C-alpha positions in Angstrom: -16.9 4.6 -8.7 -16.3 1.1 -7.5 -13.4 0.9 -5.1 -10.6 -1.5 -5.8 -10.7 -4.9 -4.1 -7.5 -4.0 -2.3 -5.3 -6.5 -0.8 -7.7 -9.3 -0.1 -7.6 -10.5 -3.7 -5.6 -13.5 -2.7 -8.2 -14.4 -0.1 -11.0 -13.9 -2.7 -9.3 -16.5 -4.8 -8.5 -18.8 -2.0 -12.1 -18.8 -1.1 -13.6 -18.9 -4.5 -16.3 -21.1 -3.1 -16.6 -19.2 0.1 -18.8 -16.6 -1.5 -21.2 -19.5 -1.7 -20.2 -21.3 1.5 -19.2 -19.8 4.8 -17.1 -22.8 6.1 -13.3 -22.6 6.1 -11.5 -25.1 3.9 -9.9 -27.8 6.2 -6.2 -27.9 6.5 -4.6 -31.4 6.9 -0.9 -31.5 8.0 1.3 -32.7 5.1 2.9 -36.2 5.2 6.6 -36.2 6.3 7.8 -37.2 2.8 9.2 -34.1 1.2 8.9 -35.6 -2.2 5.1 -35.0 -2.0 4.4 -31.4 -2.9 1.6 -29.9 -0.9 -1.1 -28.7 -3.3 -2.0 -25.1 -3.6 -5.5 -25.7 -2.1 -3.9 -26.9 1.1 -1.4 -24.1 1.3 -4.1 -21.5 0.6 -6.3 -23.1 3.3 -3.4 -22.9 5.8 -2.9 -19.2 4.9 -6.6 -18.5 5.4 -6.6 -20.4 8.7 -3.7 -18.3 10.1 -5.3 -15.1 8.9 -8.5 -16.0 10.8 -6.6 -17.1 13.9 -3.9 -14.5 14.1 -5.0 -11.7 11.8 -1.8 -11.9 9.7 0.3 -14.5 7.8 4.0 -15.0 8.0 5.9 -17.8 6.2 7.6 -18.6 9.5 4.2 -20.1 10.4 4.6 -22.7 7.7 6.7 -25.9 7.7 9.8 -26.5 5.6 7.7 -28.7 3.3 5.1 -26.1 2.8 7.6 -23.4 2.0 9.4 -25.7 -0.5 6.0 -26.6 -2.1 5.1 -22.9 -2.4 8.4 -22.3 -4.2 7.7 -25.0 -6.7 4.2 -23.8 -7.3 5.5 -20.2 -7.8 8.6 -18.8 -9.5 11.1 -20.6 -7.3 12.5 -17.3 -6.0 13.3 -17.4 -2.3 13.8 -14.1 -0.4 16.5 -14.8 2.2 17.4 -12.3 4.9 20.7 -12.7 6.7 22.1 -11.3 9.9 25.8 -10.7 9.3 27.7 -8.6 6.8 29.5 -11.7 5.5 26.3 -13.7 5.4 25.5 -13.4 1.7 28.6 -15.3 0.6 27.9 -18.1 3.0 24.3 -18.4 2.0 25.2 -18.4 -1.7 27.8 -21.1 -1.0 25.2 -23.2 0.9 22.7 -22.9 -1.9 25.3 -23.8 -4.5 26.2 -26.9 -2.6 22.6 -28.0 -2.0 21.4 -27.1 -5.5 24.5 -28.5 -7.3 25.0 -25.2 -9.1 26.8 -21.8 -8.6 23.9 -19.8 -7.1 23.6 -16.2 -8.3 21.8 -13.3 -6.7 18.7 -12.2 -8.6 19.6 -8.9 -10.3 16.3 -7.2 -9.3 17.3 -6.8 -5.7 19.2 -3.5 -6.0 18.9 -2.8 -2.3 19.7 -6.3 -1.1 23.2 -5.5 0.2 22.0 -2.5 2.1 19.1 -4.4 3.8 20.9 -7.8 4.0 18.8 -10.0 1.9 19.1 -12.0 -1.3 16.6 -13.2 -3.9 17.8 -16.6 -5.1 16.4 -19.4 -7.2 15.9 -22.5 -5.2 14.2 -25.9 -6.1 15.5 -28.5 -3.6 13.8 -29.3 -0.3 17.2 -29.8 1.5 18.2 -26.2 0.5 15.0 -24.8 2.1 15.5 -26.9 5.2 19.2 -25.9 5.6 18.5 -22.2 5.1 15.6 -22.1 7.6 17.8 -23.9 10.2 20.8 -21.6 9.7 21.5 -19.3 12.6 22.4 -16.4 10.3 19.2 -16.6 8.3 16.4 -14.2 9.5 13.8 -15.4 7.1 13.5 -17.5 3.9 10.3 -16.8 2.1 8.8 -17.9 -1.3 8.5 -14.2 -2.3 6.3 -14.6 -5.4 3.9 -17.4 -4.4 0.9 -15.0 -4.2 1.0 -14.4 -7.9 0.7 -18.2 -8.5 -1.7 -19.2 -5.7 -4.8 -19.3 -7.8 -6.3 -22.7 -8.8 -8.0 -21.5 -12.0 -11.0 -23.3 -13.3 -13.0 -22.1 -16.4 -15.6 -20.5 -14.2 -12.9 -18.5 -12.4 -11.2 -17.2 -15.5 -12.9 -13.8 -15.4 -12.1 -13.4 -11.7 -8.5 -14.2 -12.4 -8.4 -11.5 -15.1 -9.7 -9.0 -12.5 -7.1 -10.1 -10.0 -4.2 -9.5 -12.4 -5.4 -5.9 -12.7 -6.7 -5.3 -9.2 -7.4 -1.7 -8.4 -6.8 -0.7 -12.0 -9.0 0.7 -14.7 -11.2 2.8 -12.5 -9.6 6.2 -12.8 -11.8 7.8 -15.5 -13.4 11.2 -15.5 -16.8 11.6 -13.9 -19.2 13.6 -16.0 -22.1 13.4 -13.5 -20.5 15.5 -10.7 -22.9 18.1 -9.3 -21.7 21.5 -8.0 -22.6 22.1 -4.4 -23.1 18.4 -3.8 -19.9 16.7 -5.0 -17.7 19.7 -5.0 -17.5 23.4 -4.4 -15.5 25.9 -6.5 -12.5 27.8 -5.1 -9.9 30.3 -6.4 -8.4 30.5 -8.8 -10.5 28.0 -10.7 -10.3 24.7 -8.9 -12.7 22.2 -7.3 -12.8 21.2 -3.6 -14.0 17.6 -2.9 -17.2 17.2 -0.9 -15.3 15.5 2.0 -12.9 18.4 2.7 -15.2 20.2 5.2 -15.3 17.1 7.4 -11.6 17.6 8.0 -11.6 21.4 7.9 -9.1 21.4 5.1 -10.0 24.8 3.6 -9.6 26.4 7.0 -6.2 24.7 7.5 -5.1 26.2 4.2 -5.2 29.7 5.8 -1.9 28.8 7.6 -0.4 25.8 5.7 -0.6 24.3 2.2 2.2 21.7 2.3 4.9 24.1 1.1 8.5 22.8 1.3 7.4 19.3 2.4 8.5 16.5 0.1 6.1 13.6 -0.1 6.8 10.2 -1.8 3.9 8.2 -3.2 4.7 4.5 -3.7 2.1 3.1 -6.1 1.6 2.3 -9.8 3.1 5.6 -11.1 1.5 8.6 -12.8 -0.2 8.9 -16.2 2.1 10.7 -18.7 -1.2 12.0 -20.3 -2.2 14.0 -17.2 -0.6 17.5 -17.4 -1.8 18.4 -13.9 0.7 15.8 -12.7 3.2 16.9 -15.3 3.8 20.1 -17.1 0.9 21.9 -15.3 1.9 20.8 -11.8 2.8 24.3 -10.9 -0.2 26.1 -12.2 -2.4 28.6 -10.3 -1.7 28.8 -6.6 0.7 25.8 -6.7 3.7 27.5 -8.2 7.3 26.9 -7.2 7.3 23.3 -6.2 9.0 20.2 -7.5 7.8 17.0 -9.1 9.9 13.8 -9.7 8.7 10.6 -11.4 10.7 7.4 -11.0 10.2 3.7 -11.4 11.4 0.9 -9.2 9.3 -1.8 -10.9 11.3 -4.2 -13.0 10.9 -2.2 -16.2 12.0 1.1 -14.6 9.1 3.1 -16.2 7.6 5.9 -14.0 4.3 5.8 -16.1 1.1 4.5 -14.6 -0.5 1.6 -16.6 -3.1 1.1 -13.9 -4.6 4.4 -12.9 -4.4 3.9 -9.1 -1.2 5.9 -8.7 -2.5 8.8 -10.7 -5.6 9.0 -8.5 -3.5 8.9 -5.3 -1.2 11.7 -6.6 -4.3 13.8 -7.4 -5.8 13.5 -4.0 -2.6 14.3 -2.2 -0.9 16.9 -4.3 -3.1 17.9 -7.3 -2.5 21.6 -8.1 -4.9 24.4 -7.0 -5.1 25.5 -10.5 -6.9 27.4 -13.2 -8.3 24.6 -15.3 -11.3 23.4 -13.2 -9.7 20.2 -12.0 -9.7 19.1 -8.3 -7.2 20.5 -5.8 -5.2 18.1 -3.7 -5.1 18.5 0.1 -1.4 19.4 0.1 -1.5 21.4 -3.1 1.8 23.1 -2.5 3.9 20.1 -1.4 6.8 18.8 -3.4 6.1 15.3 -4.8 7.9 12.2 -5.9 5.9 9.4 -7.5 7.2 5.9 -7.7 5.9 3.2 -10.1 6.7 0.2 -7.8 4.1 -2.5 -8.7 1.7 -3.6 -11.4 -1.4 -3.1 -9.3 -2.4 -2.5 -5.7 -2.1 -6.1 -4.5 1.6 -6.9 -3.8 1.7 -10.6 -4.8 4.6 -10.9 -7.4 8.3 -11.0 -6.9 8.6 -7.9 -9.1 6.1 -6.0 -6.9 7.7 -6.9 -3.6 11.1 -5.9 -4.9 9.7 -2.7 -6.4 8.2 -1.7 -3.1 11.3 -2.6 -1.2 13.5 -0.6 -3.5 11.1 2.4 -3.3 11.2 2.6 0.5 15.0 2.6 0.4 14.9 5.3 -2.3 12.7 7.4 -0.1 14.8 6.7 3.0 18.0 7.8 1.2 16.5 11.1 0.0 17.1 13.5 2.9 14.4 15.9 1.5 11.6 13.2 1.7 9.6 13.7 4.9 6.5 11.5 4.2 6.0 8.2 2.4 2.5 7.3 1.5 1.5 3.8 0.1 -2.0 2.7 -0.6 -1.0 -0.9 -1.5 -0.4 -4.1 0.4 -0.8 -7.8 0.7 -2.0 -10.7 2.9 1.5 -12.0 3.2 4.1 -10.5 5.5 7.4 -9.8 3.7 10.7 -9.9 5.5 12.5 -7.6 3.0 9.7 -5.0 3.1 9.9 -5.1 6.9 13.6 -4.5 6.5 12.9 -1.6 4.2 10.4 -0.1 6.6 12.9 -0.3 9.5 15.5 1.3 7.3 13.2 4.2 6.3 12.0 4.6 9.9 15.6 4.9 11.1 16.0 7.8 8.7 13.1 9.7 10.3 10.5 9.1 7.6 6.8 9.4 8.5 5.1 6.5 6.7 1.4 6.0 6.0 -0.2 2.7 4.7 -3.7 1.7 3.8 -5.4 -0.6 6.3 -7.0 -2.6 3.5 -9.9 -2.5 1.1 -12.0 -5.5 0.1 -15.6 -6.7 0.0 -17.7 -5.9 3.0 -17.8 -9.6 3.9 -14.0 -9.9 4.1 -13.6 -6.6 5.8 -15.9 -7.6 8.5 -13.5 -10.2 9.9 -10.1 -9.5 8.5 -8.2 -6.7 10.2 -5.4 -4.5 9.1 -3.2 -6.0 6.3 0.5 -5.9 5.6 2.4 -3.5 5.7 -0.1 -1.3 7.5 0.0 -3.7 10.5 3.7 -3.0 11.1 4.8 -0.8 14.0 6.8 1.6 11.9 3.8 2.9 9.9 0.6 4.8 10.4 -2.4 2.8 9.3 -5.4 4.6 7.8 -8.9 3.6 6.9 -12.0 5.2 5.6 -15.4 6.2 7.1 -18.8 7.2 5.9 -20.1 10.7 6.3 -22.4 9.5 9.1 -19.1 9.7 11.1 -19.6 6.3 12.7 -19.4 3.5 10.1 -16.5 2.3 8.1 -16.7 2.5 4.3 -18.4 -0.5 2.7 -15.0 -1.9 1.6 -12.7 -0.7 4.3 -10.8 -2.7 6.9 -10.7 -1.7 10.6 -9.0 -2.9 13.7 -6.8 -2.1 16.7 -3.8 -1.2 14.4 -5.7 1.6 12.6 -4.4 5.0 13.7 -6.6 7.5 11.7 -9.8 7.6 9.7 -10.8 9.8 6.7 -14.4 10.5 5.7 -14.5 9.2 2.1 -17.9 7.7 1.3 -21.4 9.3 1.3 -23.9 7.1 3.1 -26.7 8.2 0.8 -25.1 7.8 -2.7 -21.8 6.0 -2.1 -20.0 8.9 -3.7 -16.2 8.9 -3.1 -13.9 11.9 -3.0 -12.6 13.7 -6.1 -9.3 13.1 -7.7 -7.5 13.6 -11.0 -8.3 11.3 -13.9 -5.7 9.8 -16.3 -6.1 12.7 -18.6 -8.1 15.9 -19.0 -9.5 18.4 -16.5 -12.7 16.6 -15.5 -12.1 15.0 -12.0 -12.5 11.3 -11.3 -13.4 9.8 -7.9 -11.6 7.2 -5.8 -12.5 5.2 -2.7 -11.4 2.6 -0.2 -8.6 2.9 2.4 -6.5 4.0 -0.6 -7.9 7.5 -0.8 -8.0 7.7 3.0 -4.3 7.0 3.2 -3.4 9.6 0.5 -5.6 12.2 2.3 -4.1 11.5 5.7 -0.6 11.8 4.3 -1.6 15.1 2.8 -2.9 16.4 6.1 0.4 15.4 7.7 2.2 17.5 5.0 0.0 20.5 6.0 1.0 20.1 9.7 4.7 19.6 9.0 4.8 22.6 6.7 3.6 24.7 9.6 6.1 23.2 12.0 9.1 22.2 9.8 11.5 21.9 12.7 9.3 19.3 14.5 10.3 15.6 14.5 8.0 12.9 13.1 6.5 11.9 16.4 5.4 15.5 17.2 3.5 15.7 13.9 1.6 12.5 14.7 0.9 13.8 18.2 -0.6 17.0 16.9 -2.8 15.0 14.5 -3.9 12.6 17.2 -4.8 15.5 19.6 -6.9 17.1 16.8 -8.9 13.9 16.0 -12.4 12.8 17.0 -11.3 10.0 19.4 -8.4 11.9 21.0 -9.6 11.3 24.5 -10.6 7.7 24.0 -8.8 5.8 21.2 -11.2 3.6 19.2 -10.5 -0.1 18.7 -11.6 0.2 15.1 -10.6 3.7 14.0 -7.7 4.6 16.2 -7.6 8.4 16.9 -10.4 8.8 14.4 -11.3 11.7 12.1 -8.6 14.4 11.8 -9.4 18.0 12.1 -6.7 19.5 9.9 -7.3 23.0 11.0 -6.9 22.1 14.7 -3.8 20.0 13.9 -2.2 22.9 12.1 -3.1 25.2 14.9 -2.7 28.9 15.2 
């Protein structure tokens, strides 16, 4: 199955001609006149330039004029982080004065007061300038520009359609799976993915199966047609656990319109059942799935807010130990950073995907946001030759662990659960690597429930292939789940 072009979709569009030319679009500083809006092409070129130079992009790198221009090109929603408890009122008053209106907080920021940020509609340059100069403003970002950054020409219409559904539509049943090659059978009547032996998952199951560990998956939800992630979640050897489905995306639905979230849930927590479907690595863990975004590329205001709210939801649930997210973006987000810090302060162990894109982009673009943040564990994928990254996977110094998830000979990816039925699907990229790594952490934590978060990571690191010499591309490397669980 083709892996999703995870997270670098924005870059793909930015460089719609770069597939044909290897030169970077030139960036010319804008004229001082703020009445002249910087075109998308120049903003996009600047973003690309910063990514190549620094490995990340933050709107603090841009000028007031560029931030204002990005607002006008987008949905005009500015995400404003403030530093004092009374800051919200002052910011709203400032915006009201500059905009000539009574500014109102956007109603989709249900966690704004807790994290000290606002989503506000802004259109005037002087408003942007004043906010960014204010000593109580931590950041002021055009939160939804990524969803509008494309300069669409007729020849790019098909690509734009793909971008709007990035990572979606691939989670269908695979009827060509071969026993003994793509999977092995196990009791009571389940399938084990071909990559489990590389991590000694079955051996680890002798002592831990994820029992009593609650994991949250922040993604695109779960298919209501898939009973293994519904009414049959507790079948077979996976009895007695809990499943919750929630939605923090603007429509509040927990259902998966995309397919990506369903496949992540299958890899991590699919039941070890009686119907012939694939068993997840942590097949006895408790699970909460969150529909937080429309696809795996976090570009829209709704997606950024959905993810922000999801992290806070997980942070505030004392039973949640692990949060796994196989989504991300090329833009740093202040409010997601706030949410990560909040969840980290609550003791949560968070895993994020290092990034998935074309081989060309992955070769020079490192770990994307939010996997590049210090509060999270970044995960990427490797081929079964145990030395090369997967064709579409990002690597870099911020990667912490690697999961074997692509066959060198055939390109086959690990098994997961399809949108419906009992015939497994397959899924690739750093997405499946992240869900798998999160599941291994659940195995370890279920064996040592009294351990703090850092001790779980330490056990995983000591049981990995580069434990004695951390790799600059793959971190601690390939995890031996059996050794991490220990005797």
